[in-house]
C-alpha positions in Angstrom: -124.2 -206.3 54.9 -124.4 -202.5 55.6 -123.4 -202.9 59.2 -120.5 -205.2 58.3 -119.3 -202.8 55.6 -119.6 -199.8 57.9 -117.5 -201.8 60.5 -115.0 -202.6 57.8 -114.5 -199.0 56.7 -114.2 -197.9 60.4 -111.6 -200.7 61.0 -109.6 -199.7 57.9 -109.5 -196.1 59.1 -108.4 -197.3 62.5 -105.6 -199.4 60.9 -104.4 -196.6 58.7 -104.4 -194.1 61.7 -102.6 -196.6 63.9 -99.9 -197.2 61.3 -99.5 -193.4 60.7 -99.2 -192.8 64.4 -96.5 -195.5 64.8 -94.4 -194.1 61.9 -94.7 -190.6 63.2 -93.6 -191.6 66.7 -90.5 -193.2 65.1 -89.8 -190.4 62.7 -90.1 -187.8 65.6 -87.1 -189.5 67.3 -84.8 -189.0 64.3 -82.5 -186.1 63.9 -83.0 -184.2 60.6 -79.9 -185.8 59.0 -80.9 -189.3 60.1 -84.0 -189.1 57.9 -81.6 -189.4 54.9 -79.3 -192.2 56.1 -79.2 -195.5 54.3 -77.7 -198.5 55.9 -76.2 -199.9 52.7 -76.2 -199.2 49.0 -79.4 -201.0 48.3 -81.4 -199.7 51.3 -83.9 -196.8 51.4 -83.7 -194.0 53.9 -86.7 -193.0 56.0 -87.1 -190.0 53.7 -87.2 -192.2 50.6 -89.7 -194.5 52.2 -92.0 -191.6 53.1 -91.7 -190.2 49.5 -92.6 -193.6 48.1 -95.6 -194.0 50.5 -96.8 -190.5 49.7 -96.6 -191.2 45.9 -98.4 -194.5 46.3 -101.1 -192.8 48.5 -101.6 -190.1 45.9 -101.9 -192.5 43.1 -104.1 -195.1 44.8 -106.5 -192.8 46.6 -107.0 -190.0 44.1 -110.3 -190.7 42.2 -110.3 -194.0 44.0 -113.7 -195.3 42.8 -113.4 -194.0 39.2 -109.9 -194.3 37.9 -107.1 -196.9 37.9 -105.0 -196.8 41.1 -101.8 -196.5 39.1 -102.1 -193.0 37.7 -100.4 -192.1 34.4 -98.8 -189.0 36.2 -97.1 -191.2 38.8 -93.4 -191.8 38.2 -92.7 -194.5 40.8 -89.0 -194.7 40.2 -88.6 -191.0 41.1 -90.1 -191.8 44.5 -86.8 -193.5 45.3 -84.7 -190.4 44.5 -84.0 -187.4 46.6 -82.1 -184.2 45.8 -79.6 -182.6 48.2 -82.0 -179.7 49.0 -84.7 -182.0 50.4 -85.5 -181.1 54.0 -87.5 -182.6 57.0 -90.2 -180.1 56.1 -90.4 -181.5 52.6 -90.6 -185.1 53.9 -93.3 -184.3 56.4 -95.3 -182.3 53.8 -95.3 -185.3 51.5 -96.3 -187.5 54.5 -99.2 -185.3 55.5 -100.4 -184.8 51.9 -100.4 -188.5 51.2 -102.3 -189.4 54.4 -104.8 -186.5 53.8 -105.7 -188.2 50.5 -106.1 -191.6 52.1 -108.4 -190.3 54.9 -110.4 -188.1 52.6 -111.1 -191.1 50.4 -111.9 -193.5 53.3 -114.1 -190.9 54.9 -116.1 -190.5 51.7 -116.8 -194.2 51.3 -120.3 -195.5 51.8 -121.0 -199.1 53.0 -122.3 -200.1 49.5 -118.9 -199.0 48.1 -117.1 -201.9 49.8 -118.1 -204.4 47.2 -117.6 -202.1 44.2 -114.9 -202.9 41.7 -111.8 -200.7 41.3 -108.7 -201.3 39.3 -105.0 -201.1 40.2 -102.7 -201.5 37.3 -105.6 -202.7 35.2 -106.4 -205.5 37.7 -109.9 -205.6 39.2 -110.2 -205.5 43.0 -113.2 -205.0 45.3 -112.8 -201.8 47.3 -112.3 -204.1 50.3 -109.4 -205.9 48.5 -107.9 -202.6 47.4 -107.9 -201.2 50.9 -106.5 -204.4 52.4 -103.7 -204.3 49.8 -102.8 -200.7 50.8 -103.0 -201.4 54.6 -100.5 -204.3 54.1 -98.2 -202.3 51.8 -98.1 -199.3 54.1 -97.6 -201.5 57.2 -94.6 -203.1 55.6 -92.9 -199.8 54.8 -93.9 -198.4 58.2 -92.2 -201.4 59.7 -89.1 -200.5 57.7 -89.3 -196.9 59.0 -89.5 -198.1 62.6 -86.7 -200.6 62.1 -84.4 -197.9 60.6 -85.4 -195.3 63.2 -84.7 -197.8 66.0 -81.4 -198.8 64.4 -80.3 -195.1 64.0 -81.3 -194.0 67.5 -79.9 -197.2 69.1 -79.6 -196.6 72.9 -81.6 -193.4 72.6 -84.6 -195.2 71.1 -87.9 -194.8 73.0 -90.0 -197.8 72.5 -93.4 -197.5 70.7 -95.0 -200.3 72.7 -94.2 -202.4 75.7 -90.6 -201.9 76.7 -88.3 -205.0 76.6 -88.6 -207.0 79.8 -91.8 -205.3 80.9 -94.5 -207.6 79.4 -95.4 -209.0 82.8 -95.7 -205.5 84.2 -98.1 -204.6 81.4 -100.3 -207.6 82.3 -100.9 -206.3 85.8 -101.0 -202.5 85.2 -101.2 -201.5 81.5 -99.8 -198.0 81.0 -102.5 -195.5 79.8 -100.2 -194.3 77.1 -99.8 -197.6 75.4 -102.3 -198.1 72.6 -101.8 -201.5 70.9 -102.5 -201.9 67.2 -104.6 -205.0 67.8 
């Protein structure tokens, strides 16, 4: 069990790092003002998605093993609001602080913690379930960040994986810079 749990923690860390890297590569392509663009009245901007992710990360991964993952000092609705003074530096600070909390928590886990019970909104989860829940949640929003970034950059977009029409080339000579998620 210990070897499997250690492998799981390592894989969770790898998934989180891979998702973080993909989002950062997309965000890096955006002009500052593009971070705040919404494509319609109901859509979120990249900046709002980052603020929401950071709020979720702070809530879920602070005192991960000992308190409910929905902290009383989290005001989720405010994560979907920005003020006019918000800058790229603010957005990236939120991003880094959120991920620092995730990785500090993951790095502190021991194999025996994987089967412990934690709560999120009063609902019990094993640590494994709670981490899987967060990997899926973050991947969904990171997919939105990539979609928005690609949409906004249009013809200037630089692919994050195998370029369109180049799959066969990849089979014969994979580029050293391409690091697939799976």
